[in-house]
C-alpha positions in Angstrom: 111.1 90.2 85.8 114.9 92.1 84.4 113.0 92.9 81.0 109.9 94.2 82.7 112.5 96.7 84.7 114.6 97.5 81.5 110.9 98.7 80.5 109.9 100.5 83.7 113.6 102.5 83.4 113.0 102.9 79.8 109.6 105.0 80.6 110.6 106.5 83.8 113.7 108.0 81.8 111.8 108.9 78.7 108.4 110.7 80.6 110.9 113.2 82.5 113.1 113.8 79.1 109.7 114.6 77.5 108.5 116.8 80.1 111.9 118.7 80.0 111.2 119.5 76.7 108.0 120.6 77.4 108.6 122.4 80.4 111.4 124.2 78.6 109.2 125.3 75.5 106.5 126.8 77.7 109.3 128.8 79.8 110.8 130.3 76.6 107.5 131.3 75.1 104.6 132.9 77.4 102.2 134.4 75.1 98.5 135.3 74.6 96.6 136.0 71.6 92.9 136.4 71.0 91.9 135.4 67.9 88.7 136.7 66.3 86.7 135.9 63.5 85.9 139.4 61.4 84.0 140.5 58.6 86.8 140.5 56.2 89.6 137.7 57.8 91.0 137.3 61.1 92.3 139.9 64.2 94.4 138.3 66.6 95.1 140.8 70.0 97.9 140.6 72.1 97.7 140.8 76.0 101.5 139.1 76.4 104.5 138.6 74.7 103.9 140.2 71.6 104.9 143.8 70.3 101.6 144.2 68.2 98.6 144.7 70.0 96.5 143.9 67.3 96.8 142.5 64.0 94.4 141.9 61.2 94.5 140.5 58.1 92.3 138.9 54.8 92.7 134.6 55.0 90.6 133.2 52.0 90.3 129.3 52.3 93.4 127.6 51.9 95.7 130.2 52.1 98.8 130.2 54.7 100.0 133.1 57.1 102.9 132.7 59.2 102.6 134.9 62.4 105.6 135.0 65.1 105.6 137.8 68.2 106.3 140.8 66.0 103.5 139.8 63.3 102.8 138.5 60.2 106.2 137.4 58.7 107.5 135.8 55.6 108.6 132.1 55.7 112.3 133.3 54.9 112.8 136.0 57.1 115.3 136.1 59.8 114.4 135.1 63.0 115.1 137.8 65.8 114.9 136.9 69.3 114.4 139.2 71.7 114.5 139.3 75.1 111.5 141.6 76.2 109.1 139.7 74.2 108.1 136.0 73.9 110.0 133.6 70.8 106.9 131.6 69.1 106.1 131.0 65.3 103.3 129.7 64.0 101.3 128.9 60.6 97.4 129.7 60.1 95.1 128.4 57.4 91.5 129.4 57.1 90.4 125.7 56.2 86.7 126.3 54.7 85.0 129.5 53.1 82.0 130.6 55.0 80.5 132.7 58.0 82.3 131.1 60.4 86.1 131.4 61.0 87.6 127.5 60.2 91.3 127.3 61.0 93.9 125.1 61.4 97.6 126.3 63.2 100.4 124.6 63.0 103.1 125.3 65.7 106.8 126.0 64.8 108.4 126.8 67.1 108.3 128.2 71.0 104.8 126.3 70.8 104.2 123.2 73.0 101.3 122.2 70.9 102.4 121.1 67.4 98.8 121.2 65.4 95.4 122.7 66.2 92.2 123.0 64.4 88.7 125.2 65.6 86.3 126.9 64.3 84.7 130.1 65.1 81.2 131.1 64.6 81.4 134.2 65.8 83.5 135.4 68.7 87.1 134.6 69.7 89.0 132.2 70.8 92.1 132.2 73.0 95.2 130.2 72.4 98.9 130.6 74.2 101.7 128.7 73.9 99.6 125.3 75.3 96.6 125.7 73.5 93.4 126.3 73.4 91.9 128.2 76.8 
């Protein structure tokens, strides 16, 4: 019975710790992006939390780009926080060439997700700090 009680206490404490981390990450970053498959690559349209309204670039199979609240960035760029913008960084990689946009996203900072993968045959996909919408 003592072991059961200790395990129960550990689970409750750990659950609160995980929730606290998730909530603070969600509060620290509040963004909304529309990802579109274009003829030449990828287009991001920001509805909330970014300095850019639209961001377009080519993306070939196997290529990776890093995106933050200011747009495309180099991995070695200095991280700049701005109280008027969300604070996030993620990588986008084109997984497969073709007419559909097959991408993998890797959250670095300011997202509650670590990895997202999806395909956009035509049209778009919304994402925010919590994942796909």
